[in-house]
PyMOL Python script that loads the backbone (N, CA, C, O; Angstrom):
from pymol import cmd

cmd.read_pdbstr("""\
ATOM      1  N   MET A   1       1.026  -0.661   0.152  1.00  0.00           N
ATOM      2  CA  MET A   1      -0.566  -0.116   0.097  1.00  0.00           C
ATOM      3  C   MET A   1       0.915   1.648  -0.018  1.00  0.00           C
ATOM      4  O   MET A   1       1.960   1.920   0.573  1.00  0.00           O
ATOM      5  N   ILE A   2       0.451   2.022  -0.621  1.00  0.00           N
ATOM      6  CA  ILE A   2       1.305   3.422  -0.924  1.00  0.00           C
ATOM      7  C   ILE A   2       0.282   4.472  -0.189  1.00  0.00           C
ATOM      8  O   ILE A   2      -0.943   4.386  -0.270  1.00  0.00           O
ATOM      9  N   LYS A   3       0.796   5.200   0.340  1.00  0.00           N
ATOM     10  CA  LYS A   3      -0.186   6.191   1.558  1.00  0.00           C
ATOM     11  C   LYS A   3      -0.185   7.493   0.508  1.00  0.00           C
ATOM     12  O   LYS A   3       0.784   7.833   1.186  1.00  0.00           O
ATOM     13  N   ILE A   4      -0.309   8.378  -0.329  1.00  0.00           N
ATOM     14  CA  ILE A   4      -0.218   9.520  -0.941  1.00  0.00           C
ATOM     15  C   ILE A   4      -1.440  10.768  -0.244  1.00  0.00           C
ATOM     16  O   ILE A   4      -2.557  10.545   0.225  1.00  0.00           O
ATOM     17  N   PHE A   5      -0.731  12.047  -0.401  1.00  0.00           N
ATOM     18  CA  PHE A   5      -1.416  12.921   0.343  1.00  0.00           C
ATOM     19  C   PHE A   5      -1.357  14.624  -0.446  1.00  0.00           C
ATOM     20  O   PHE A   5      -0.465  15.467  -0.347  1.00  0.00           O
ATOM     21  N   LEU A   6      -2.366  14.672  -1.044  1.00  0.00           N
ATOM     22  CA  LEU A   6      -2.413  15.691  -2.302  1.00  0.00           C
ATOM     23  C   LEU A   6      -2.867  16.516  -1.204  1.00  0.00           C
ATOM     24  O   LEU A   6      -3.662  16.176  -0.328  1.00  0.00           O
ATOM     25  N   TYR A   7      -2.273  17.659  -1.336  1.00  0.00           N
ATOM     26  CA  TYR A   7      -2.621  19.380  -0.584  1.00  0.00           C
ATOM     27  C   TYR A   7      -2.453  20.782  -1.591  1.00  0.00           C
ATOM     28  O   TYR A   7      -1.775  20.720  -2.616  1.00  0.00           O
ATOM     29  N   ALA A   8      -2.820  21.444  -1.370  1.00  0.00           N
ATOM     30  CA  ALA A   8      -2.540  23.048  -2.187  1.00  0.00           C
ATOM     31  C   ALA A   8      -2.581  23.846  -1.040  1.00  0.00           C
ATOM     32  O   ALA A   8      -3.021  23.493   0.054  1.00  0.00           O
ATOM     33  N   PRO A   9      -1.998  25.185  -1.393  1.00  0.00           N
ATOM     34  CA  PRO A   9      -2.171  26.515  -0.626  1.00  0.00           C
ATOM     35  C   PRO A   9      -3.623  27.015  -0.658  1.00  0.00           C
ATOM     36  O   PRO A   9      -4.125  27.325  -1.739  1.00  0.00           O
ATOM     37  N   LEU A  10      -4.400  27.117   0.629  1.00  0.00           N
ATOM     38  CA  LEU A  10      -5.092  28.286   0.937  1.00  0.00           C
ATOM     39  C   LEU A  10      -5.784  28.653  -0.493  1.00  0.00           C
ATOM     40  O   LEU A  10      -6.659  28.186  -1.221  1.00  0.00           O
ATOM     41  N   ASP A  11      -5.015  29.598  -0.476  1.00  0.00           N
ATOM     42  CA  ASP A  11      -5.589  30.394  -1.351  1.00  0.00           C
ATOM     43  C   ASP A  11      -5.859  29.929  -3.019  1.00  0.00           C
ATOM     44  O   ASP A  11      -6.572  30.594  -3.771  1.00  0.00           O
ATOM     45  N   TYR A  12      -5.109  28.593  -3.451  1.00  0.00           N
ATOM     46  CA  TYR A  12      -5.313  28.184  -4.647  1.00  0.00           C
ATOM     47  C   TYR A  12      -6.827  27.344  -5.096  1.00  0.00           C
ATOM     48  O   TYR A  12      -7.364  27.077  -6.172  1.00  0.00           O
ATOM     49  N   ARG A  13      -7.225  27.062  -3.378  1.00  0.00           N
ATOM     50  CA  ARG A  13      -7.810  25.671  -2.941  1.00  0.00           C
ATOM     51  C   ARG A  13      -9.325  26.743  -3.258  1.00  0.00           C
ATOM     52  O   ARG A  13     -10.324  26.337  -3.851  1.00  0.00           O
ATOM     53  N   ILE A  14      -9.163  28.010  -2.750  1.00  0.00           N
ATOM     54  CA  ILE A  14     -10.336  28.701  -2.624  1.00  0.00           C
ATOM     55  C   ILE A  14     -10.935  29.285  -4.008  1.00  0.00           C
ATOM     56  O   ILE A  14     -12.079  29.683  -4.229  1.00  0.00           O
ATOM     57  N   HIS A  15      -9.766  29.214  -4.918  1.00  0.00           N
ATOM     58  CA  HIS A  15     -10.029  30.039  -6.038  1.00  0.00           C
ATOM     59  C   HIS A  15     -10.371  29.218  -6.966  1.00  0.00           C
ATOM     60  O   HIS A  15     -10.936  29.564  -8.003  1.00  0.00           O
ATOM     61  N   THR A  16     -10.052  28.038  -6.665  1.00  0.00           N
ATOM     62  CA  THR A  16     -10.651  26.449  -7.334  1.00  0.00           C
ATOM     63  C   THR A  16     -12.270  25.841  -7.132  1.00  0.00           C
ATOM     64  O   THR A  16     -13.108  25.176  -7.740  1.00  0.00           O
ATOM     65  N   ILE A  17     -12.126  26.371  -6.182  1.00  0.00           N
ATOM     66  CA  ILE A  17     -13.943  26.800  -5.571  1.00  0.00           C
ATOM     67  C   ILE A  17     -14.730  27.535  -5.893  1.00  0.00           C
ATOM     68  O   ILE A  17     -15.939  27.464  -6.113  1.00  0.00           O
ATOM     69  N   GLU A  18     -13.921  28.370  -5.925  1.00  0.00           N
ATOM     70  CA  GLU A  18     -14.923  30.008  -6.675  1.00  0.00           C
ATOM     71  C   GLU A  18     -14.930  29.566  -8.060  1.00  0.00           C
ATOM     72  O   GLU A  18     -15.636  30.435  -8.571  1.00  0.00           O
ATOM     73  N   LYS A  19     -14.603  28.787  -8.979  1.00  0.00           N
ATOM     74  CA  LYS A  19     -14.576  28.552 -10.438  1.00  0.00           C
ATOM     75  C   LYS A  19     -15.253  27.739 -10.871  1.00  0.00           C
ATOM     76  O   LYS A  19     -15.967  27.791 -11.873  1.00  0.00           O
ATOM     77  N   LEU A  20     -14.997  26.444  -9.741  1.00  0.00           N
ATOM     78  CA  LEU A  20     -15.887  25.597  -9.840  1.00  0.00           C
ATOM     79  C   LEU A  20     -17.438  25.472  -9.642  1.00  0.00           C
ATOM     80  O   LEU A  20     -18.099  24.809 -10.442  1.00  0.00           O
ATOM     81  N   TYR A  21     -17.979  26.068  -8.645  1.00  0.00           N
ATOM     82  CA  TYR A  21     -19.101  26.204  -8.313  1.00  0.00           C
ATOM     83  C   TYR A  21     -20.287  28.058  -8.070  1.00  0.00           C
ATOM     84  O   TYR A  21     -21.364  28.483  -7.651  1.00  0.00           O
ATOM     85  N   LYS A  22     -18.878  28.503  -8.774  1.00  0.00           N
ATOM     86  CA  LYS A  22     -19.257  30.050  -9.194  1.00  0.00           C
ATOM     87  C   LYS A  22     -19.359  30.611  -7.594  1.00  0.00           C
ATOM     88  O   LYS A  22     -19.970  31.678  -7.525  1.00  0.00           O
ATOM     89  N   ASP A  23     -18.932  30.148  -6.455  1.00  0.00           N
ATOM     90  CA  ASP A  23     -19.144  30.898  -5.367  1.00  0.00           C
ATOM     91  C   ASP A  23     -18.128  32.147  -5.166  1.00  0.00           C
ATOM     92  O   ASP A  23     -17.111  32.141  -5.861  1.00  0.00           O
ATOM     93  N   SER A  24     -18.388  33.466  -4.049  1.00  0.00           N
ATOM     94  CA  SER A  24     -17.574  34.254  -3.887  1.00  0.00           C
ATOM     95  C   SER A  24     -16.325  33.700  -3.350  1.00  0.00           C
ATOM     96  O   SER A  24     -16.001  32.512  -3.332  1.00  0.00           O
ATOM     97  N   TYR A  25     -15.687  34.678  -2.930  1.00  0.00           N
ATOM     98  CA  TYR A  25     -14.631  34.067  -2.222  1.00  0.00           C
ATOM     99  C   TYR A  25     -14.662  33.549  -1.064  1.00  0.00           C
ATOM    100  O   TYR A  25     -14.067  32.573  -0.606  1.00  0.00           O
ATOM    101  N   LYS A  26     -15.713  34.570  -0.416  1.00  0.00           N
ATOM    102  CA  LYS A  26     -16.474  34.437   1.432  1.00  0.00           C
ATOM    103  C   LYS A  26     -16.625  32.772   1.364  1.00  0.00           C
ATOM    104  O   LYS A  26     -16.004  32.001   2.096  1.00  0.00           O
ATOM    105  N   GLU A  27     -17.675  32.344   0.228  1.00  0.00           N
ATOM    106  CA  GLU A  27     -18.859  31.167   0.412  1.00  0.00           C
ATOM    107  C   GLU A  27     -17.556  30.467   0.382  1.00  0.00           C
ATOM    108  O   GLU A  27     -17.384  29.725   1.349  1.00  0.00           O
ATOM    109  N   ALA A  28     -16.434  30.519  -0.623  1.00  0.00           N
ATOM    110  CA  ALA A  28     -15.789  29.251  -1.206  1.00  0.00           C
ATOM    111  C   ALA A  28     -15.122  29.365   0.036  1.00  0.00           C
ATOM    112  O   ALA A  28     -15.156  28.306   0.662  1.00  0.00           O
ATOM    113  N   LYS A  29     -14.398  30.483   0.732  1.00  0.00           N
ATOM    114  CA  LYS A  29     -13.195  30.483   1.675  1.00  0.00           C
ATOM    115  C   LYS A  29     -13.935  29.246   2.546  1.00  0.00           C
ATOM    116  O   LYS A  29     -13.471  28.120   2.727  1.00  0.00           O
ATOM    117  N   LYS A  30     -15.206  29.770   3.027  1.00  0.00           N
ATOM    118  CA  LYS A  30     -15.831  28.568   4.391  1.00  0.00           C
ATOM    119  C   LYS A  30     -16.158  27.386   3.806  1.00  0.00           C
ATOM    120  O   LYS A  30     -16.449  26.339   4.384  1.00  0.00           O
ATOM    121  N   HIS A  31     -16.100  27.590   2.656  1.00  0.00           N
ATOM    122  CA  HIS A  31     -16.374  25.665   2.540  1.00  0.00           C
ATOM    123  C   HIS A  31     -14.950  24.814   2.341  1.00  0.00           C
ATOM    124  O   HIS A  31     -14.586  23.667   2.600  1.00  0.00           O
ATOM    125  N   VAL A  32     -14.534  25.627   1.929  1.00  0.00           N
ATOM    126  CA  VAL A  32     -12.742  25.076   2.045  1.00  0.00           C
ATOM    127  C   VAL A  32     -12.066  24.768   3.381  1.00  0.00           C
ATOM    128  O   VAL A  32     -11.314  23.813   3.576  1.00  0.00           O
ATOM    129  N   LEU A  33     -12.461  25.788   4.370  1.00  0.00           N
ATOM    130  CA  LEU A  33     -12.139  25.252   5.948  1.00  0.00           C
ATOM    131  C   LEU A  33     -13.385  24.665   6.457  1.00  0.00           C
ATOM    132  O   LEU A  33     -13.215  24.494   7.665  1.00  0.00           O
ATOM    133  N   ASP A  34     -14.640  24.247   6.084  1.00  0.00           N
ATOM    134  CA  ASP A  34     -15.477  23.730   7.117  1.00  0.00           C
ATOM    135  C   ASP A  34     -15.181  22.055   6.300  1.00  0.00           C
ATOM    136  O   ASP A  34     -15.141  20.980   6.897  1.00  0.00           O
ATOM    137  N   SER A  35     -15.059  22.211   5.245  1.00  0.00           N
ATOM    138  CA  SER A  35     -14.154  20.303   4.893  1.00  0.00           C
ATOM    139  C   SER A  35     -13.013  19.955   5.338  1.00  0.00           C
ATOM    140  O   SER A  35     -12.998  18.825   5.825  1.00  0.00           O
ATOM    141  N   ASP A  36     -11.434  20.878   5.352  1.00  0.00           N
ATOM    142  CA  ASP A  36     -10.827  20.718   5.992  1.00  0.00           C
ATOM    143  C   ASP A  36     -11.085  20.038   7.567  1.00  0.00           C
ATOM    144  O   ASP A  36     -10.612  19.004   8.039  1.00  0.00           O
ATOM    145  N   LYS A  37     -11.985  21.000   8.153  1.00  0.00           N
ATOM    146  CA  LYS A  37     -12.359  20.675   9.572  1.00  0.00           C
ATOM    147  C   LYS A  37     -12.964  19.213   9.301  1.00  0.00           C
ATOM    148  O   LYS A  37     -12.361  18.301   9.866  1.00  0.00           O
ATOM    149  N   LEU A  38     -13.799  18.952   8.709  1.00  0.00           N
ATOM    150  CA  LEU A  38     -14.430  17.554   8.553  1.00  0.00           C
ATOM    151  C   LEU A  38     -13.529  16.434   8.616  1.00  0.00           C
ATOM    152  O   LEU A  38     -13.486  15.546   9.467  1.00  0.00           O
ATOM    153  N   ARG A  39     -12.588  16.654   7.268  1.00  0.00           N
ATOM    154  CA  ARG A  39     -11.586  15.808   6.865  1.00  0.00           C
ATOM    155  C   ARG A  39     -10.758  15.434   8.013  1.00  0.00           C
ATOM    156  O   ARG A  39     -10.762  14.286   8.458  1.00  0.00           O
ATOM    157  N   ALA A  40     -10.107  16.299   8.459  1.00  0.00           N
ATOM    158  CA  ALA A  40      -9.522  15.945   9.600  1.00  0.00           C
ATOM    159  C   ALA A  40      -9.921  15.779  10.915  1.00  0.00           C
ATOM    160  O   ALA A  40      -9.060  15.283  11.643  1.00  0.00           O
ATOM    161  N   THR A  41     -10.922  16.037  11.396  1.00  0.00           N
ATOM    162  CA  THR A  41     -12.383  15.188  12.171  1.00  0.00           C
ATOM    163  C   THR A  41     -12.161  13.324  11.621  1.00  0.00           C
ATOM    164  O   THR A  41     -11.635  12.360  12.177  1.00  0.00           O
ATOM    165  N   TYR A  42     -12.774  13.484  10.449  1.00  0.00           N
ATOM    166  CA  TYR A  42     -12.292  12.035  10.252  1.00  0.00           C
ATOM    167  C   TYR A  42     -11.801  11.234  10.478  1.00  0.00           C
ATOM    168  O   TYR A  42     -12.101  10.314  11.238  1.00  0.00           O
ATOM    169  N   TYR A  43     -10.466  11.491   9.544  1.00  0.00           N
ATOM    170  CA  TYR A  43      -9.253  10.680   9.609  1.00  0.00           C
ATOM    171  C   TYR A  43      -9.031  10.648  11.091  1.00  0.00           C
ATOM    172  O   TYR A  43      -9.397   9.642  11.698  1.00  0.00           O
ATOM    173  N   GLU A  44      -8.380  11.802  11.849  1.00  0.00           N
ATOM    174  CA  GLU A  44      -7.868  11.500  13.007  1.00  0.00           C
ATOM    175  C   GLU A  44      -8.916  10.441  13.895  1.00  0.00           C
ATOM    176  O   GLU A  44      -8.478   9.924  14.922  1.00  0.00           O
ATOM    177  N   LEU A  45     -10.400  10.137  13.407  1.00  0.00           N
ATOM    178  CA  LEU A  45     -10.923   9.147  14.083  1.00  0.00           C
ATOM    179  C   LEU A  45     -10.785   7.630  13.797  1.00  0.00           C
ATOM    180  O   LEU A  45     -10.512   6.775  14.639  1.00  0.00           O
ATOM    181  N   VAL A  46     -11.033   7.414  12.374  1.00  0.00           N
ATOM    182  CA  VAL A  46     -10.711   6.438  11.579  1.00  0.00           C
ATOM    183  C   VAL A  46      -9.488   6.266  11.926  1.00  0.00           C
ATOM    184  O   VAL A  46      -9.301   5.464  12.841  1.00  0.00           O
ATOM    185  N   ALA A  47      -8.048   7.096  11.192  1.00  0.00           N
ATOM    186  CA  ALA A  47      -6.518   6.175  11.365  1.00  0.00           C
ATOM    187  C   ALA A  47      -5.968   6.313  12.549  1.00  0.00           C
ATOM    188  O   ALA A  47      -5.022   5.562  12.787  1.00  0.00           O
ATOM    189  N   ASN A  48      -6.393   7.295  13.619  1.00  0.00           N
ATOM    190  CA  ASN A  48      -6.041   7.579  15.246  1.00  0.00           C
ATOM    191  C   ASN A  48      -4.505   8.568  14.853  1.00  0.00           C
ATOM    192  O   ASN A  48      -3.617   8.594  15.705  1.00  0.00           O
ATOM    193  N   GLN A  49      -4.344   9.242  13.680  1.00  0.00           N
ATOM    194  CA  GLN A  49      -3.829   9.961  13.484  1.00  0.00           C
ATOM    195  C   GLN A  49      -3.794  11.190  12.616  1.00  0.00           C
ATOM    196  O   GLN A  49      -4.393  11.141  11.542  1.00  0.00           O
ATOM    197  N   LYS A  50      -3.033  12.499  13.031  1.00  0.00           N
ATOM    198  CA  LYS A  50      -3.643  13.726  12.643  1.00  0.00           C
ATOM    199  C   LYS A  50      -3.205  13.982  11.037  1.00  0.00           C
ATOM    200  O   LYS A  50      -2.174  13.751  10.405  1.00  0.00           O
ATOM    201  N   TRP A  51      -4.501  14.574  10.697  1.00  0.00           N
ATOM    202  CA  TRP A  51      -4.645  14.572   8.726  1.00  0.00           C
ATOM    203  C   TRP A  51      -3.696  15.590   8.488  1.00  0.00           C
ATOM    204  O   TRP A  51      -3.591  16.559   9.240  1.00  0.00           O
ATOM    205  N   GLY A  52      -3.012  15.427   7.501  1.00  0.00           N
ATOM    206  CA  GLY A  52      -1.919  16.374   6.762  1.00  0.00           C
ATOM    207  C   GLY A  52      -0.718  16.366   7.501  1.00  0.00           C
ATOM    208  O   GLY A  52      -0.002  17.285   7.103  1.00  0.00           O
ATOM    209  N   ALA A  53      -0.072  15.565   8.620  1.00  0.00           N
ATOM    210  CA  ALA A  53       1.050  15.073   8.838  1.00  0.00           C
ATOM    211  C   ALA A  53       2.108  14.199   8.050  1.00  0.00           C
ATOM    212  O   ALA A  53       2.243  12.977   8.117  1.00  0.00           O
ATOM    213  N   LYS A  54       2.866  15.152   7.247  1.00  0.00           N
ATOM    214  CA  LYS A  54       2.952  14.455   6.275  1.00  0.00           C
ATOM    215  C   LYS A  54       4.331  13.396   6.591  1.00  0.00           C
ATOM    216  O   LYS A  54       5.184  13.124   5.746  1.00  0.00           O
ATOM    217  N   GLU A  55       4.312  12.922   7.919  1.00  0.00           N
ATOM    218  CA  GLU A  55       4.926  11.829   8.298  1.00  0.00           C
ATOM    219  C   GLU A  55       4.219  10.065   8.018  1.00  0.00           C
ATOM    220  O   GLU A  55       4.626   8.912   7.878  1.00  0.00           O
ATOM    221  N   ASN A  56       2.985  10.806   8.061  1.00  0.00           N
ATOM    222  CA  ASN A  56       1.557   9.322   7.947  1.00  0.00           C
ATOM    223  C   ASN A  56       1.970   9.053   6.768  1.00  0.00           C
ATOM    224  O   ASN A  56       1.735   7.845   6.790  1.00  0.00           O
ATOM    225  N   TYR A  57       2.550   9.302   5.411  1.00  0.00           N
ATOM    226  CA  TYR A  57       2.386   9.618   4.116  1.00  0.00           C
ATOM    227  C   TYR A  57       4.021   8.635   3.275  1.00  0.00           C
ATOM    228  O   TYR A  57       5.170   8.364   3.624  1.00  0.00           O
ATOM    229  N   ASP A  58       3.211   8.436   2.156  1.00  0.00           N
ATOM    230  CA  ASP A  58       4.950   8.025   1.894  1.00  0.00           C
ATOM    231  C   ASP A  58       5.011   8.781   0.806  1.00  0.00           C
ATOM    232  O   ASP A  58       6.168   8.851   0.390  1.00  0.00           O
ATOM    233  N   LEU A  59       4.083   9.500   0.043  1.00  0.00           N
ATOM    234  CA  LEU A  59       4.349  11.198  -1.138  1.00  0.00           C
ATOM    235  C   LEU A  59       3.401  12.129  -0.474  1.00  0.00           C
ATOM    236  O   LEU A  59       2.590  12.022   0.446  1.00  0.00           O
ATOM    237  N   CYS A  60       3.818  13.152  -1.323  1.00  0.00           N
ATOM    238  CA  CYS A  60       2.920  14.487  -0.878  1.00  0.00           C
ATOM    239  C   CYS A  60       3.319  15.218  -1.885  1.00  0.00           C
ATOM    240  O   CYS A  60       4.448  15.478  -2.301  1.00  0.00           O
ATOM    241  N   LEU A  61       1.741  15.677  -2.409  1.00  0.00           N
ATOM    242  CA  LEU A  61       1.720  16.571  -3.632  1.00  0.00           C
ATOM    243  C   LEU A  61       1.199  17.704  -3.610  1.00  0.00           C
ATOM    244  O   LEU A  61       0.144  17.960  -3.032  1.00  0.00           O
ATOM    245  N   ASN A  62       1.989  18.622  -4.333  1.00  0.00           N
ATOM    246  CA  ASN A  62       0.703  20.205  -3.752  1.00  0.00           C
ATOM    247  C   ASN A  62       0.454  20.135  -5.225  1.00  0.00           C
ATOM    248  O   ASN A  62       1.235  20.030  -6.170  1.00  0.00           O
ATOM    249  N   CYS A  63      -1.247  20.246  -5.141  1.00  0.00           N
ATOM    250  CA  CYS A  63      -2.234  20.349  -6.468  1.00  0.00           C
ATOM    251  C   CYS A  63      -1.820  21.083  -7.408  1.00  0.00           C
ATOM    252  O   CYS A  63      -1.767  20.761  -8.595  1.00  0.00           O
ATOM    253  N   SER A  64      -1.427  22.361  -6.814  1.00  0.00           N
ATOM    254  CA  SER A  64      -1.036  22.987  -7.921  1.00  0.00           C
ATOM    255  C   SER A  64       0.480  23.249  -8.898  1.00  0.00           C
ATOM    256  O   SER A  64       1.058  24.202  -9.421  1.00  0.00           O
ATOM    257  N   ILE A  65       0.647  21.965  -8.774  1.00  0.00           N
ATOM    258  CA  ILE A  65       1.208  21.943  -9.775  1.00  0.00           C
ATOM    259  C   ILE A  65       0.635  21.795 -11.192  1.00  0.00           C
ATOM    260  O   ILE A  65       0.967  22.332 -12.249  1.00  0.00           O
ATOM    261  N   GLY A  66      -0.381  20.855 -10.884  1.00  0.00           N
ATOM    262  CA  GLY A  66      -1.359  20.638 -11.913  1.00  0.00           C
ATOM    263  C   GLY A  66      -1.187  19.028 -12.071  1.00  0.00           C
ATOM    264  O   GLY A  66      -0.268  18.209 -12.101  1.00  0.00           O
ATOM    265  N   ASN A  67      -3.096  19.061 -12.182  1.00  0.00           N
ATOM    266  CA  ASN A  67      -3.309  17.703 -12.836  1.00  0.00           C
ATOM    267  C   ASN A  67      -2.137  16.240 -13.548  1.00  0.00           C
ATOM    268  O   ASN A  67      -1.685  15.170 -13.139  1.00  0.00           O
ATOM    269  N   GLU A  68      -2.075  17.215 -15.010  1.00  0.00           N
ATOM    270  CA  GLU A  68      -0.887  16.402 -15.361  1.00  0.00           C
ATOM    271  C   GLU A  68       0.475  15.564 -14.660  1.00  0.00           C
ATOM    272  O   GLU A  68       0.745  14.372 -14.801  1.00  0.00           O
ATOM    273  N   LYS A  69       1.112  16.441 -13.985  1.00  0.00           N
ATOM    274  CA  LYS A  69       2.168  16.776 -12.892  1.00  0.00           C
ATOM    275  C   LYS A  69       1.962  15.342 -12.101  1.00  0.00           C
ATOM    276  O   LYS A  69       2.524  14.249 -12.028  1.00  0.00           O
ATOM    277  N   ILE A  70       0.805  16.021 -11.550  1.00  0.00           N
ATOM    278  CA  ILE A  70       0.539  14.991 -10.130  1.00  0.00           C
ATOM    279  C   ILE A  70       0.092  13.457 -10.717  1.00  0.00           C
ATOM    280  O   ILE A  70       0.201  12.398 -10.099  1.00  0.00           O
ATOM    281  N   MET A  71      -0.520  13.676 -12.291  1.00  0.00           N
ATOM    282  CA  MET A  71      -0.745  11.847 -12.731  1.00  0.00           C
ATOM    283  C   MET A  71       0.948  11.104 -12.671  1.00  0.00           C
ATOM    284  O   MET A  71       1.412  10.062 -12.209  1.00  0.00           O
ATOM    285  N   LYS A  72       1.443  12.173 -13.339  1.00  0.00           N
ATOM    286  CA  LYS A  72       3.267  11.367 -13.814  1.00  0.00           C
ATOM    287  C   LYS A  72       3.714  11.116 -12.739  1.00  0.00           C
ATOM    288  O   LYS A  72       4.009   9.941 -12.523  1.00  0.00           O
ATOM    289  N   THR A  73       3.963  12.310 -11.486  1.00  0.00           N
ATOM    290  CA  THR A  73       4.407  11.561 -10.488  1.00  0.00           C
ATOM    291  C   THR A  73       4.297  10.435  -9.669  1.00  0.00           C
ATOM    292  O   THR A  73       5.192   9.746  -9.180  1.00  0.00           O
ATOM    293  N   ILE A  74       2.541  10.295  -9.543  1.00  0.00           N
ATOM    294  CA  ILE A  74       2.154   8.990  -8.855  1.00  0.00           C
ATOM    295  C   ILE A  74       2.170   7.933  -9.752  1.00  0.00           C
ATOM    296  O   ILE A  74       1.823   6.878  -9.222  1.00  0.00           O
ATOM    297  N   CYS A  75       2.499   7.836 -11.117  1.00  0.00           N
ATOM    298  CA  CYS A  75       2.798   6.669 -11.635  1.00  0.00           C
ATOM    299  C   CYS A  75       4.477   6.170 -11.406  1.00  0.00           C
ATOM    300  O   CYS A  75       5.003   5.111 -11.061  1.00  0.00           O
ATOM    301  N   GLU A  76       4.819   7.079 -11.664  1.00  0.00           N
ATOM    302  CA  GLU A  76       6.134   7.053 -11.450  1.00  0.00           C
ATOM    303  C   GLU A  76       6.735   6.465 -10.152  1.00  0.00           C
ATOM    304  O   GLU A  76       7.706   5.718 -10.026  1.00  0.00           O
ATOM    305  N   TYR A  77       5.845   7.035  -9.145  1.00  0.00           N
ATOM    306  CA  TYR A  77       6.009   6.854  -7.507  1.00  0.00           C
ATOM    307  C   TYR A  77       6.177   5.107  -7.752  1.00  0.00           C
ATOM    308  O   TYR A  77       7.138   4.363  -7.556  1.00  0.00           O
ATOM    309  N   VAL A  78       4.606   4.809  -8.333  1.00  0.00           N
ATOM    310  CA  VAL A  78       4.315   3.474  -7.740  1.00  0.00           C
ATOM    311  C   VAL A  78       5.261   2.591  -9.056  1.00  0.00           C
ATOM    312  O   VAL A  78       6.015   1.706  -8.651  1.00  0.00           O
ATOM    313  N   LYS A  79       5.225   2.741  -9.949  1.00  0.00           N
ATOM    314  CA  LYS A  79       6.344   2.117 -10.895  1.00  0.00           C
ATOM    315  C   LYS A  79       7.325   1.896  -9.970  1.00  0.00           C
ATOM    316  O   LYS A  79       7.315   0.682  -9.770  1.00  0.00           O
ATOM    317  N   MET A  80       8.462   2.590  -9.063  1.00  0.00           N
ATOM    318  CA  MET A  80       9.506   2.652  -8.327  1.00  0.00           C
ATOM    319  C   MET A  80       9.338   1.481  -7.314  1.00  0.00           C
ATOM    320  O   MET A  80      10.070   0.502  -7.173  1.00  0.00           O
ATOM    321  N   HIS A  81       8.162   1.824  -6.619  1.00  0.00           N
ATOM    322  CA  HIS A  81       8.079   1.082  -5.039  1.00  0.00           C
ATOM    323  C   HIS A  81       7.144  -0.334  -5.567  1.00  0.00           C
ATOM    324  O   HIS A  81       6.363  -0.752  -4.712  1.00  0.00           O
ATOM    325  N   LYS A  82       7.164  -0.969  -6.686  1.00  0.00           N
ATOM    326  CA  LYS A  82       6.095  -2.234  -7.210  1.00  0.00           C
ATOM    327  C   LYS A  82       6.528  -3.517  -6.250  1.00  0.00           C
ATOM    328  O   LYS A  82       5.951  -4.598  -6.367  1.00  0.00           O
TER     329      LYS A  82
END
""", "prot")
cmd.dss("prot")
cmd.show_as("cartoon", "prot")
cmd.util.cbc("prot")
cmd.orient("prot")
């Protein structure tokens, strides 16, 4: 099993939500922060670890590099760790 964590800077995530859902900046920021809180609570309950703590993952990638680079990086990482 390979554990991968995808993350992105807050402003990048807010602007992505603004574009996808046509939200205002304020609405998008609230959605992102609420989602973070829910994800953290769920992960900590299920995995008994801190969500986003880089040491819990084999590979951590910043989504702002783009989907194509993320996909290529994950594929290469998996090939190296078969």
